[in-house]
C-alpha positions in Angstrom: 176.4 105.0 -73.3 177.9 102.8 -75.9 180.7 103.9 -78.2 181.1 102.2 -81.6 184.0 102.6 -84.0 182.9 102.5 -87.6 183.4 104.2 -90.9 181.6 106.9 -92.8 179.4 104.6 -94.8 177.5 103.6 -91.6 174.0 105.0 -91.8 174.0 106.2 -88.2 177.1 108.3 -88.8 175.7 109.6 -92.0 172.4 110.6 -90.4 174.1 112.5 -87.6 176.4 114.3 -90.1 173.3 115.4 -92.0 172.0 117.1 -88.8 175.5 118.6 -88.3 175.6 120.0 -91.8 172.1 121.5 -91.4 173.2 123.1 -88.1 176.5 124.4 -89.6 174.7 125.8 -92.7 172.5 127.9 -90.4 175.5 128.9 -88.3 177.9 129.7 -91.2 175.4 131.5 -93.4 177.0 132.8 -96.6 180.3 131.2 -95.7 178.8 127.7 -95.5 180.0 126.6 -99.0 183.6 127.5 -98.1 183.6 125.3 -94.9 181.5 122.6 -96.5 184.1 121.8 -99.1 186.5 120.6 -96.3 183.9 118.4 -94.6 183.2 115.6 -97.1 182.9 112.2 -95.4 183.2 109.8 -98.3 186.9 109.0 -97.5 186.8 109.0 -93.7 187.6 105.6 -92.3 187.8 106.4 -88.6 184.4 107.4 -87.3 182.7 107.0 -83.9 179.0 107.0 -83.0 177.8 107.2 -79.4 174.6 105.5 -78.6 172.2 106.2 -75.7 169.7 103.4 -75.2 170.5 102.3 -78.8 169.7 105.8 -80.2 172.6 107.4 -82.2 173.2 110.5 -80.1 176.6 111.9 -81.1 179.5 111.4 -83.6 183.0 112.4 -84.4 185.8 111.3 -86.7 189.4 111.8 -87.7 191.3 111.6 -90.9 195.0 111.6 -91.6 196.4 115.1 -92.0 200.0 114.1 -92.3 202.2 111.0 -91.6 202.0 111.6 -87.8 199.0 113.8 -87.4 195.2 113.4 -87.6 192.6 116.0 -88.0 189.4 115.6 -85.9 186.3 116.2 -87.9 182.5 116.0 -87.9 181.9 116.4 -84.2 178.2 116.6 -83.4 175.8 115.9 -80.5 172.1 115.7 -81.0 170.7 118.7 -79.0 168.5 116.2 -77.0 171.7 114.6 -75.6 173.9 117.6 -75.0 175.4 118.4 -71.6 176.0 114.7 -70.9 179.7 114.5 -71.7 179.3 112.8 -75.0 181.6 115.2 -76.9 184.3 114.7 -74.3 183.9 110.9 -74.6 184.2 111.1 -78.4 187.3 113.2 -78.3 188.9 110.8 -75.8 188.0 107.8 -77.9 189.3 109.4 -81.1 192.6 110.1 -79.4 192.9 106.5 -78.2 192.2 105.2 -81.6 194.6 107.6 -83.3 197.3 106.6 -80.8 196.7 102.9 -81.5 197.3 103.6 -85.2 200.6 105.3 -84.4 199.7 109.0 -84.8 201.5 111.5 -82.5 199.3 114.6 -82.8 195.7 115.7 -83.3 194.6 119.0 -84.8 191.2 120.5 -85.4 189.3 123.6 -86.5 186.1 125.0 -85.1 184.2 128.3 -85.2 185.2 130.9 -82.6 181.5 131.2 -81.9 181.0 127.6 -80.9 181.9 128.1 -77.3 180.6 124.7 -76.1 182.8 122.9 -78.7 185.8 125.0 -77.7 185.2 124.1 -74.0 185.2 120.4 -74.9 188.5 120.7 -76.8 190.2 122.7 -74.1 188.9 120.5 -71.3 190.3 117.6 -73.3 193.8 119.1 -73.3 193.9 120.8 -76.7 195.6 124.1 -76.9 195.1 126.9 -79.4 197.5 127.2 -82.3 197.7 129.5 -85.3 195.2 128.6 -88.0 196.5 126.0 -90.4 196.0 125.0 -94.0 192.8 126.3 -95.6 191.9 128.2 -92.3 194.9 130.5 -92.2 193.1 133.7 -93.2 189.7 132.7 -91.9 188.8 135.1 -89.0 185.8 133.0 -87.8 188.0 129.9 -87.4 190.1 128.8 -84.4 192.5 125.9 -84.5 193.8 123.6 -81.8 196.2 120.7 -81.3 197.2 118.1 -78.8 200.2 115.8 -78.6 198.9 112.3 -78.2 200.4 110.0 -75.7 
């Protein structure tokens, strides 16, 4: 496993995000347009791609949410590479990177139906919080945060 820090213009990140978007469109159904508007990648500077044998296998990113907080976004693992700890490795690396940049907290939103994603976040030390921002009245969303050290 090799982890690379890059930005959203990198083709491997963009390719993985296309697969993520297709997966989420199927998962979200009629609500996809609502969620999709918050998931644009054109302004994300802090992205990670995990490679297995030089194959882009998984990705994740964060963007600034406030002066001291980042929002973790665009987490995806190619189904061929799931159950190998890549999501946990990405979350860990994103936290390190955010801390290096001086951020104190990370937040995120996911679907209450994505049990594997929730497991990764909880195993990584995130705890459930009330839905924030655009997700406040969204029943299918669950939100998490973690104080970075």
